[in-house]
C-alpha positions as CSV (number, residue, x, y, z in Angstrom):
1,M,14.0,10.6,9.9
2,A,16.3,9.7,12.8
3,R,19.3,7.7,11.9
4,V,18.8,4.0,12.3
5,K,20.5,2.4,15.3
6,F,23.1,0.2,13.9
7,S,22.8,-2.3,16.8
8,S,19.3,-3.1,15.5
9,L,20.8,-4.3,12.2
10,K,22.1,-7.4,14.0
11,Y,18.5,-8.5,14.0
12,S,17.9,-7.6,10.3
13,T,17.2,-11.2,9.4
14,I,14.5,-11.4,11.9
15,K,13.0,-8.2,10.6
16,L,13.0,-9.6,7.0
17,V,11.2,-12.7,8.3
18,I,8.6,-10.5,10.0
19,F,8.2,-8.5,6.8
20,S,7.6,-11.7,4.9
21,S,5.2,-12.9,7.5
22,V,3.2,-9.6,7.1
23,L,3.0,-10.2,3.4
24,L,1.9,-13.8,4.0
25,Y,-0.7,-12.6,6.5
26,G,-2.0,-10.1,3.9
27,S,-2.4,-12.9,1.3
28,V,-4.2,-15.3,3.7
29,D,-6.4,-12.4,5.0
30,L,-7.5,-11.4,1.5
31,L,-8.0,-14.9,0.2
32,L,-9.2,-17.0,3.1
33,W,-10.2,-15.1,6.2
34,H,-11.8,-12.0,4.8
35,G,-10.6,-10.0,7.7
36,P,-9.7,-6.3,8.1
37,L,-7.7,-6.1,4.9
38,W,-10.6,-7.8,3.1
39,E,-12.9,-5.2,4.6
40,M,-10.6,-2.4,3.6
41,F,-10.4,-3.4,-0.1
42,Y,-13.3,-5.7,-0.8
43,G,-15.8,-5.2,2.0
44,N,-18.9,-3.1,2.6
45,R,-20.9,-4.7,-0.1
46,P,-24.6,-3.9,0.0
47,D,-25.7,-7.6,0.0
48,S,-24.1,-8.2,3.4
49,P,-24.3,-5.0,5.5
50,D,-22.5,-4.8,8.8
51,T,-25.1,-3.5,11.3
52,S,-22.9,-4.0,14.4
53,E,-22.0,-1.1,16.8
54,I,-19.6,1.5,15.4
55,V,-16.5,1.6,17.6
56,A,-14.5,4.3,15.7
57,E,-14.9,6.7,12.9
58,V,-12.0,7.8,10.6
59,Y,-12.8,11.0,8.6
60,G,-16.5,10.0,8.7
61,E,-15.9,6.3,7.7
62,P,-16.9,3.7,10.4
63,I,-15.1,0.8,11.9
64,T,-17.5,-1.6,13.5
65,L,-17.4,-3.9,16.4
66,A,-17.7,-6.9,14.1
67,Q,-14.6,-5.8,12.2
68,L,-12.7,-5.3,15.5
69,N,-13.8,-8.7,16.9
70,R,-12.8,-10.4,13.7
71,H,-9.4,-8.7,13.6
72,E,-8.8,-9.8,17.2
73,A,-9.7,-13.4,16.4
74,E,-7.4,-13.4,13.4
75,Q,-4.5,-12.1,15.4
76,D,-5.2,-14.7,18.1
77,L,-5.1,-17.4,15.4
78,M,-1.9,-16.0,14.0
79,A,-0.3,-15.9,17.5
80,G,-1.6,-19.3,18.6
81,R,-3.9,-17.9,21.3
82,N,-7.4,-19.3,21.9
83,T,-9.0,-16.5,24.0
84,P,-9.0,-12.8,22.9
85,E,-7.4,-10.5,25.5
86,K,-9.4,-7.4,26.3
87,A,-6.2,-5.5,27.1
88,R,-5.2,-5.8,23.4
89,R,-8.4,-4.2,22.1
90,A,-7.0,-0.7,21.8
91,S,-4.1,-2.0,19.9
92,M,-6.3,-4.0,17.5
93,L,-8.5,-1.0,16.9
94,M,-5.5,1.2,16.1
95,S,-4.4,-1.4,13.5
96,L,-7.8,-1.0,11.8
97,I,-7.6,2.8,12.1
98,R,-4.3,2.8,10.3
99,S,-5.7,0.6,7.5
100,K,-8.7,2.9,7.1
101,L,-6.4,6.0,7.0
102,L,-4.3,4.4,4.2
103,R,-7.4,3.7,2.2
104,I,-8.6,7.3,2.6
105,R,-5.2,8.8,1.7
106,T,-5.1,6.6,-1.3
107,R,-8.5,7.8,-2.5
108,Y,-7.6,11.5,-2.1
109,N,-4.2,11.1,-3.8
110,I,-5.4,8.8,-6.6
111,A,-4.4,11.3,-9.3
112,H,-0.8,11.1,-8.2
113,L,-0.6,7.3,-8.0
114,P,0.3,4.8,-10.8
115,D,-2.7,3.3,-12.6
116,C,-1.7,-0.3,-11.6
117,R,-4.4,-1.7,-13.9
118,A,-2.0,-4.0,-15.7
119,E,-0.6,-5.3,-12.4
120,A,-4.1,-5.9,-11.1
121,E,-5.0,-7.9,-14.1
122,Q,-1.9,-10.0,-13.8
123,E,-2.6,-10.6,-10.1
124,V,-6.2,-11.7,-10.9
125,A,-4.9,-14.0,-13.7
126,R,-2.5,-15.5,-11.2
127,L,-5.2,-16.2,-8.7
128,A,-7.4,-17.6,-11.4
129,S,-4.7,-20.0,-12.4
130,R,-4.6,-21.4,-8.9
131,A,-8.2,-22.4,-9.1
132,G,-9.3,-25.7,-10.6
133,S,-10.8,-24.1,-13.6
134,E,-12.0,-20.7,-14.9
135,A,-15.5,-21.6,-14.0
136,E,-14.5,-22.5,-10.5
137,F,-12.8,-19.2,-10.1
138,D,-15.8,-17.3,-11.4
139,G,-18.0,-19.2,-9.1
140,W,-15.8,-18.2,-6.1
141,L,-16.1,-14.6,-7.2
142,Q,-19.8,-14.8,-7.3
143,A,-19.9,-16.5,-3.9
144,Q,-18.1,-13.4,-2.6
145,G,-20.6,-11.1,-4.1
146,Y,-18.8,-9.9,-7.2
147,T,-20.8,-9.6,-10.4
148,D,-17.9,-10.3,-12.6
149,R,-14.1,-10.5,-12.8
150,Q,-13.8,-6.8,-13.7
151,Q,-15.3,-5.7,-10.4
152,F,-12.8,-7.9,-8.5
153,T,-10.0,-6.5,-10.6
154,D,-11.1,-3.0,-9.6
155,K,-10.6,-4.0,-5.9
156,V,-7.2,-5.5,-6.5
157,Q,-6.2,-2.3,-8.3
158,V,-7.2,-0.3,-5.2
159,R,-5.1,-2.5,-3.1
160,L,-2.0,-2.1,-5.3
161,Q,-2.5,1.7,-5.4
162,S,-2.7,1.7,-1.6
163,V,0.7,0.0,-1.5
164,A,2.0,2.6,-4.0
165,Q,0.6,5.4,-1.8
166,L,2.5,4.2,1.2
167,E,5.7,3.7,-0.8
168,Q,5.5,7.2,-2.2
169,A,5.0,8.6,1.3
170,I,8.1,6.9,2.8
171,E,10.4,6.8,-0.3
172,T,12.7,9.6,0.7
173,H,13.3,8.0,4.1
174,T,14.4,4.6,2.8
175,K,17.4,5.5,0.6
176,V,20.7,4.0,1.6
177,T,24.2,5.2,0.5
178,E,27.2,3.0,-0.2
179,E,29.0,4.6,2.8
180,E,26.2,3.6,5.1
181,V,26.3,0.0,3.9
182,R,30.0,-0.1,4.3
183,R,29.7,1.3,7.9
184,V,27.2,-1.4,8.8
185,Y,29.6,-4.0,7.4
186,D,32.5,-2.8,9.5
187,I,30.3,-3.0,12.6
188,L,29.0,-6.5,11.9
189,R,32.1,-7.8,10.3
190,P,33.2,-9.9,13.4
191,E,29.9,-11.8,13.2
192,L,29.8,-12.3,9.4
193,K,31.5,-15.6,8.9
194,V,30.9,-18.5,6.6
195,P,31.3,-21.8,8.5
196,A,33.1,-24.8,7.3
197,G,31.3,-26.8,4.7
198,R,31.5,-29.6,2.2
199,T,29.5,-31.0,-0.7
200,V,27.8,-34.2,0.1
201,R,25.9,-36.9,-1.8
202,H,24.2,-39.9,-0.4
203,I,22.3,-43.1,-1.2
204,F,19.5,-43.5,1.4
205,L,17.7,-46.7,2.5
206,E,15.0,-46.2,5.0
207,L,14.3,-48.6,7.9
208,L,10.7,-47.8,8.7
209,H,8.4,-50.9,8.5
210,K,11.3,-52.9,7.0
211,D,13.4,-55.8,8.1
212,A,16.5,-54.1,9.6
213,A,18.9,-56.8,8.7
214,A,17.7,-57.0,5.1
215,V,18.1,-53.2,4.7
216,E,21.6,-53.3,6.2
217,Q,22.6,-56.0,3.8
218,Q,21.3,-54.1,0.8
219,A,23.3,-51.1,1.9
220,R,26.5,-53.1,2.2
221,D,25.9,-54.7,-1.2
222,L,25.6,-51.2,-2.7
223,L,28.7,-50.1,-0.9
224,A,30.6,-53.1,-2.3
225,R,29.4,-52.2,-5.9
226,L,30.7,-48.6,-5.4
227,Q,34.0,-49.9,-4.1
228,A,34.2,-52.1,-7.2
229,G,34.0,-48.9,-9.4
230,E,30.3,-48.4,-10.2
231,N,29.0,-44.9,-10.6
232,F,27.6,-43.3,-7.4
233,A,25.1,-41.1,-9.2
234,D,23.7,-44.0,-11.3
235,L,23.2,-46.2,-8.2
236,A,21.6,-43.3,-6.3
237,R,19.1,-42.7,-9.0
238,K,18.2,-46.3,-9.1
239,H,18.3,-47.3,-5.4
240,S,18.1,-44.3,-3.1
241,E,14.8,-43.9,-1.3
242,D,15.3,-40.1,-0.8
243,L,12.8,-39.0,-3.4
244,R,14.1,-35.5,-3.4
245,T,17.8,-36.2,-4.1
246,A,17.6,-39.5,-6.0
247,P,16.8,-37.9,-9.3
248,L,19.8,-35.6,-8.8
249,G,22.2,-38.6,-8.3
250,G,22.0,-38.2,-4.5
251,E,23.2,-34.6,-4.4
252,L,22.6,-33.0,-1.0
253,G,24.4,-29.9,-2.0
254,T,26.9,-28.0,0.2
255,I,26.2,-28.6,3.9
256,E,27.7,-26.1,6.3
257,D,28.9,-26.9,9.9
258,R,26.0,-25.2,11.7
259,D,24.1,-26.2,14.8
260,N,20.9,-26.4,12.7
261,R,22.3,-28.3,9.7
262,P,20.3,-31.2,8.3
263,L,21.2,-34.7,9.3
264,K,23.3,-33.4,12.1
265,E,23.9,-36.9,13.4
266,L,25.9,-37.8,10.3
267,P,29.7,-37.5,10.8
268,L,30.5,-34.8,8.3
269,F,32.6,-32.5,10.5
270,G,34.9,-32.7,13.5
271,E,37.2,-35.5,14.6
272,Q,34.9,-38.2,13.4
273,A,34.3,-36.7,10.0
274,I,34.2,-39.2,7.1
275,P,37.1,-39.0,4.7
276,A,36.7,-37.1,1.4
277,G,36.2,-39.0,-1.8
278,V,35.5,-42.4,-0.1
279,P,32.0,-43.9,0.0
280,T,31.2,-44.5,3.6
281,L,28.3,-46.4,5.2
282,V,26.6,-44.7,8.1
283,R,23.4,-45.4,10.0
284,S,21.1,-42.6,11.3
285,A,17.8,-42.7,13.1
286,W,16.0,-42.8,9.7
287,G,18.0,-45.5,8.0
288,W,21.3,-46.3,6.2
289,H,23.2,-43.7,4.3
290,I,26.1,-44.3,1.9
291,L,27.9,-40.9,2.0
292,L,30.3,-39.5,-0.5
293,A,31.7,-36.1,0.5
294,D,34.2,-33.7,-0.9
295,D,37.0,-32.0,1.1
296,I,35.9,-29.7,4.0
297,T,36.3,-26.0,3.1
298,P,37.5,-24.1,6.2
299,P,35.5,-21.3,7.8
300,R,36.2,-17.8,6.6
301,E,35.2,-14.2,7.0
302,V,32.5,-12.9,4.6
303,S,33.9,-10.2,2.2
304,Y,32.1,-6.9,1.7
305,E,31.3,-7.7,-1.9
306,E,29.6,-10.9,-0.9
307,C,27.2,-9.4,1.6
308,K,26.8,-5.8,0.6
309,E,23.5,-6.4,-1.2
310,S,22.1,-8.4,1.7
311,L,23.1,-5.7,4.1
312,R,21.6,-3.0,1.8
313,T,18.3,-4.9,1.7
314,A,18.3,-5.4,5.5
315,L,19.0,-1.7,6.1
316,I,16.3,-0.6,3.7
317,S,13.9,-3.0,5.4
318,V,14.6,-1.5,8.8
319,R,14.2,2.1,7.5
320,R,11.0,1.2,5.6
321,E,9.5,-0.2,8.8
322,Q,10.6,2.9,10.7
323,A,9.3,5.3,8.0
324,A,6.0,3.5,7.7
325,N,5.4,3.6,11.4
326,A,6.3,7.3,11.5
327,W,3.9,8.0,8.6
328,F,1.0,6.2,10.3
329,K,1.8,7.9,13.6
330,G,1.7,11.3,12.0
331,A,-1.6,10.5,10.1
332,V,-3.2,9.2,13.3
333,N,-2.1,12.2,15.4
334,E,-3.4,14.6,12.8
335,G,-6.7,12.8,12.7
336,F,-7.1,13.0,16.5
337,T,-5.9,16.6,16.6
338,K,-8.5,17.7,14.1
339,K,-11.1,15.5,15.8
340,R,-11.6,13.5,12.6
341,I,-10.9,10.2,14.4
342,K,-13.3,9.2,17.1
343,T,-13.2,6.0,19.1
344,N,-15.7,4.3,21.4
345,V,-14.1,1.1,22.5
346,K,-15.9,-0.8,25.2
């Protein structure tokens, strides 16, 4: 395994988001769209045979034109496109070939993989709990062609074992030492900074569909009560129209001085920042806010101890992606070399 390029770690957060998106796609694919992952783990049932043209064979197992078209349509939907692009067809087919290879490798290495039965049962129980009732979930299973919950659990078990198969294959390439994490920290250190921040509470009164003058007067009356000594949290719970923070006494938490911070129009930082510890009335595009903020904490550099676990996770994620791609590339090349993978894309 080639050493990871440290410059790529600057985009580790993006890679983690992509990794999460892949997991989300897998969940949606399995539960809603019944796409290529569904076909890999749950498909090919005798009551709904796929009779479309075979566009590829992987160690004797077919990939059909219907599967390929469905995979393309799902990718278009995920990417926000409306019309499939023929130039992408080879890429879509390769994605299905990789999935088929993983399934085959899992089947032939099943004796060396964890049983995963308990985890499968837990996953099925979790999915069942999301249904309106046990009967509704069982009805959904029957609609998908399953005779009972046991058969569905068997398929989930296969999915989990496929994940275990890939993890076993790439495990040795994803280990990270303390020295490597430290070296990454030293490279990224100039960019790892905590911006200025302050803890903020507010009482919010919205203006939408209301008399603006009446709302302003209500806000000023509440401000006067605070200035007279009434408790901020008590008034927030009773009068604030921010349904999320009102039960918390108006707590917005710590807001950092970032370009994408919430309620950026409120004067929390800079020359016009509201004073600490003084209830202050401010109007935004949404309504009136009575703000109560603590002192501003100055920006500072992130210490190694604070970020080492995040850096370790990012580095492992990068190496896992590289190792998985290398594993699939080797498996695909072997299949083509041995003439066990055949394609016929039109």
